[in-house]
C-alpha positions in Angstrom: 5.6 5.0 31.5 5.6 3.8 27.7 3.3 5.8 25.4 1.0 3.3 23.6 -0.4 3.4 20.2 -3.6 1.5 19.4 -3.4 -0.1 16.6 -6.7 0.2 14.4 -6.6 -2.8 12.0 -7.3 -4.6 14.9 -8.6 -2.6 17.5 -12.3 -0.6 17.8 -12.8 -3.3 14.5 -16.6 -2.1 16.0 -16.2 1.5 13.9 -15.7 1.9 10.5 -11.8 2.5 9.7 -12.1 6.4 9.9 -14.1 6.7 12.9 -11.8 4.3 15.0 -9.7 7.3 15.5 -12.2 9.1 17.4 -12.5 5.9 19.0 -9.1 5.6 20.2 -8.6 9.0 21.4 -12.2 8.8 24.0 -10.5 5.5 25.3 -7.4 7.5 26.3 -4.8 6.7 23.3 -2.6 9.8 21.9 -1.3 7.6 19.1 -2.3 5.2 16.7 -0.7 2.8 14.4 -2.3 0.7 11.8 -1.6 -2.1 8.8 -2.5 -0.3 5.3 -3.9 3.1 5.0 -3.6 2.5 1.2 -7.8 2.4 1.0 -8.4 5.6 2.2 -7.5 9.1 0.8 -4.4 10.3 3.0 -6.0 13.9 3.9 -8.6 12.0 5.1 -6.4 9.9 7.3 -4.2 13.2 8.2 -7.4 15.6 8.9 -9.0 12.7 11.6 -5.6 12.4 13.7 -5.2 16.4 13.7 -8.8 16.3 14.9 -8.6 14.1 17.4 -5.1 15.3 18.7 -3.4 12.0 17.7 0.1 10.9 16.5 0.7 8.4 13.8 3.1 6.1 15.3 3.7 3.5 12.7 2.5 2.0 9.6 3.5 -0.5 6.5 4.2 -0.1 3.0 2.1 -1.9 0.7 2.7 -5.5 0.8 2.0 -6.9 -2.3 -1.0 -8.7 -3.2 -2.2 -8.9 0.9 -5.3 -10.5 0.2 -4.1 -13.4 -2.2 -1.5 -14.0 0.3 1.4 -11.8 -0.3 3.6 -10.4 2.8 5.9 -8.3 1.7 7.9 -8.0 -1.3 11.0 -6.5 -0.2 13.1 -9.7 -0.4 11.5 -11.3 -3.5 13.8 -11.4 -6.4 11.9 -9.8 -9.7 10.0 -7.3 -8.0 12.4 -4.5 -7.4 10.5 -1.9 -9.6 7.4 -2.9 -7.9 8.9 -2.4 -4.3 10.2 1.5 -5.6 6.9 1.8 -6.4 5.6 0.6 -3.1 7.9 3.5 -1.6 6.3 5.9 -3.9 3.1 5.1 -3.0 3.2 5.3 0.7 5.1 9.2 0.3 1.7 11.0 0.2 0.8 9.5 3.5 3.9 9.9 5.5 3.4 13.5 4.3 -0.4 13.4 5.6 -0.1 11.9 8.8 3.4 12.9 9.6 4.6 9.8 10.4 8.2 8.9 11.2 8.2 5.2 11.6 7.5 2.8 8.6 7.5 -1.1 9.0 8.7 -2.7 5.4 7.8 -6.5 5.2 9.8 -8.7 3.9 8.0 -11.7 1.9 7.8 -15.1 1.6 11.0 -16.6 0.2 13.6 -18.6 1.7 16.3 -16.5 3.2 19.8 -17.3 1.2 22.4 -15.0 -0.4 20.3 -14.0 -3.4 17.0 -13.2 -1.4 19.4 -11.2 1.2 21.1 -9.1 -1.4 17.6 -8.4 -2.9 16.8 -6.9 0.4 19.7 -5.3 1.5 18.9 -3.4 -2.1 15.3 -2.7 -1.3 15.9 -1.8 2.1 18.8 1.0 1.3 16.2 2.3 -1.2 13.4 2.8 1.1 16.1 4.3 3.7 17.1 6.8 1.1 13.8 7.5 -0.3 11.9 7.9 3.4 14.9 9.0 5.0 14.5 12.5 2.9 11.5 12.9 4.6 12.6 12.1 8.3 11.0 8.5 8.4 12.8 5.5 9.6 12.3 2.0 8.4 11.3 -0.3 10.7 12.3 -4.2 10.3 10.3 -6.9 12.2 10.9 -10.5 12.7 7.8 -12.4 12.8 7.4 -15.8 13.8 6.9 -18.8 11.2 3.1 -20.0 13.0 1.5 -16.7 12.2 3.4 -16.3 9.2 4.9 -19.8 7.2 8.0 -19.1 5.7 8.6 -15.6 5.9 12.0 -14.3 5.3 12.7 -12.3 8.2 12.0 -14.7 11.1 14.9 -14.6 13.5 16.1 -11.8 15.7 19.5 -12.5 15.5 19.6 -12.4 11.9 17.6 -8.9 11.9 19.8 -7.4 14.5 22.9 -8.2 12.7 21.3 -6.9 9.6 20.5 -3.6 11.0 23.9 -3.2 12.5 25.6 -4.5 9.7 23.7 -1.4 7.4 24.6 1.0 10.1 22.5 3.7 8.9 20.0 5.5 11.8 17.3 5.4 9.5 16.9 1.9 9.7 15.8 0.0 13.1 14.6 -2.7 14.5 10.8 -3.2 15.2 10.7 -5.2 18.4 7.4 -7.3 18.5 6.9 -8.8 22.2 4.6 -11.5 20.7 7.0 -12.5 17.9 9.8 -12.5 20.3 8.7 -14.8 22.5 7.3 -17.5 20.2 10.8 -17.3 18.1 13.4 -16.9 20.9 11.7 -16.3 24.4 14.2 -14.3 26.6 12.1 -11.1 26.2 14.1 -9.1 29.2 17.5 -9.9 27.9 16.7 -9.3 23.8 14.8 -5.9 25.2 18.3 -5.2 27.0 20.5 -6.3 24.3 19.0 -4.4 21.3 16.7 -1.4 22.5 19.7 0.3 21.1 18.7 -0.3 17.5 15.1 -0.6 18.2 12.9 2.1 16.8 9.2 0.8 17.9 7.7 -2.2 20.2 4.6 -4.1 20.0 3.1 -6.1 22.3 0.0 -9.1 22.8 -0.6 -11.8 24.9 0.9 -15.2 24.2 0.1 -17.5 22.5 -3.5 -16.1 22.0 -2.2 -12.4 20.5 -5.1 -10.9 22.5 -4.5 -7.9 24.9 -1.5 -7.4 26.9 -2.4 -9.1 30.0 -2.4 -12.9 31.6 -1.3 -15.8 29.7 2.6 -17.0 29.3 4.1 -13.5 29.9 4.3 -10.5 32.5 3.8 -7.6 31.0 3.8 -5.3 34.0 7.4 -6.6 34.1 7.9 -5.9 30.4 6.8 -2.4 31.2 8.5 -1.7 33.5 11.5 -3.1 32.1 10.9 -0.5 29.2 11.3 2.2 31.7 14.3 0.7 33.3 15.7 1.0 30.0 14.9 4.3 29.0 12.8 3.3 26.3 11.0 6.7 24.6 9.3 5.5 22.0 5.6 3.8 21.2 4.6 0.9 22.5 2.1 -0.6 19.5 -0.7 -2.6 21.0 -1.0 -5.0 17.8 -3.3 -7.3 19.4 -7.0 -8.8 18.4 -9.2 -7.8 21.5 -10.7 -10.8 23.4 -14.4 -9.7 22.9 -15.4 -5.9 22.4 -12.3 -3.7 22.4 -13.5 -1.2 25.3 -14.4 -3.9 27.3 -10.7 -5.6 27.3 -9.5 -2.2 28.2 -8.7 -2.9 31.6 -4.5 -3.4 31.2 -4.7 0.2 30.1 -6.1 1.7 32.9 -3.2 0.8 35.0 -0.5 2.0 32.7 -1.7 5.0 30.4 -0.8 8.6 31.3 -2.6 10.3 34.0 
């Protein structure tokens, strides 16, 4: 049975951020993820995880100026020192939360030999630095409808990049929502790419709501993950259609008993 992690950046927004941990635990989740923790003290987050017996499944490195529209800097030339500083900034949050996976956003830049070289250098740095802490770097292809111009917008390229690096500490983040929009063929994609996948995320397609209904049979997807022996987390990176708790009917079927 997949182990689900509530995404606290999208779910449980009826609560203040630090109170979302308790709300997720009360709803039956035993793991959480979120985008960016950097507006909060790392020890305060760690204390909430410990209090509610939650595992931190994932969070992102600082993405540059997110409010101004930046979506990562790992592939952006001239920002290498800033990228290294972002890795250092994440380290206290790694220590406080015990997280084992950190997602690195690539940025809004054309994919060419120059940006690929910058990306490779930055990912190697993050993998080496975070690997010392027992953390793997996650690379997630993101569709161009949600983030136009995103560097890492193809699962084939991402898979080749991960395989070419050949590092246990660099893994694919397989977001089913993005996969379906970019390429479709979700089942065959999971079968081919699960050996290099370190984290899975889900949402309905095309609306990015609860993983039920619309154009994908998530019951089949979850059964496929079980059939393939996936033992990692499934991040619930979706926007609830209404109140978070009102939309958890899908979870009642799949949550661990």
